[in-house]
C-alpha positions in Angstrom: 102.8 93.2 83.5 105.8 95.6 83.3 104.1 97.6 80.5 100.9 97.7 82.5 102.7 99.1 85.5 104.6 101.7 83.4 101.3 102.8 81.7 99.5 103.0 85.1 102.5 105.0 86.4 102.2 107.4 83.5 98.5 107.9 84.1 99.1 108.6 87.8 101.6 111.4 87.2 100.6 114.4 89.4 98.1 112.3 91.4 100.4 111.3 94.2 101.2 107.7 93.4 104.1 106.8 91.2 106.9 104.3 90.6 110.6 105.0 90.6 112.7 103.5 87.8 115.9 103.9 85.9 116.9 103.3 82.3 113.3 103.3 81.2 111.9 105.5 78.5 109.0 105.7 76.1 109.4 106.5 72.4 106.5 106.7 70.0 104.3 104.8 72.6 106.8 102.0 73.0 108.4 101.4 76.4 112.2 100.7 76.4 114.5 99.4 79.1 118.1 100.1 78.5 117.2 101.5 75.1 115.7 98.1 74.1 111.9 97.6 73.4 110.4 95.5 76.2 110.3 91.9 75.2 107.1 90.3 76.5 108.8 86.8 76.5 111.6 88.0 78.7 111.6 87.8 82.5 112.4 91.1 84.1 113.4 91.5 87.8 111.7 94.3 89.5 112.0 95.6 93.1 108.8 96.7 94.8 108.4 98.2 98.3 106.5 96.4 101.0 103.9 99.2 101.0 103.2 98.7 97.3 102.8 94.9 97.5 101.0 94.8 100.8 98.6 97.7 100.6 98.9 99.0 97.0 98.7 102.5 95.7 96.1 104.4 93.6 96.1 102.9 90.1 98.7 100.3 91.0 96.5 97.8 93.0 97.2 95.1 90.5 100.8 95.0 92.0 99.7 93.7 95.4 100.1 90.1 96.6 96.3 89.9 97.0 95.7 90.8 93.4 98.6 89.2 91.7 99.9 85.7 92.4 102.9 86.1 90.1 104.6 88.6 92.6 106.9 86.7 94.8 108.7 87.8 98.0 112.4 86.9 98.2 113.4 84.7 101.1 115.9 87.4 102.1 115.3 89.4 105.2 113.8 92.9 104.7 116.3 95.7 104.1 115.7 99.2 105.3 116.5 101.2 102.1 117.9 104.1 104.2 120.4 101.8 105.8 121.3 100.2 102.5 122.0 103.7 101.0 124.1 104.7 104.0 126.2 101.4 103.7 126.7 102.1 100.0 127.8 105.7 100.6 130.2 104.5 103.2 131.7 102.1 100.8 132.1 104.8 98.2 133.8 107.0 100.7 136.4 104.4 101.4 137.4 104.2 97.7 
């Protein structure tokens, strides 16, 4: 699933829909996470926005709740990303 999402993201470049990720690269057609080839037997934790899982985006419709029963919502309350970033920056400012 993660490779499918990364491949779809690559195909969507310049078309308006895209994923944000860190520590991901592609070398000779192989996707790597933290410089390690993706292990299809491993469970990876991924964070998706409500928009993406509720409504979908062009080329990424397979990541919606409606189209993918393996995607689970955490029981935690929703977090406004902007507020989380502000909180993190305030913590850094105190160091």
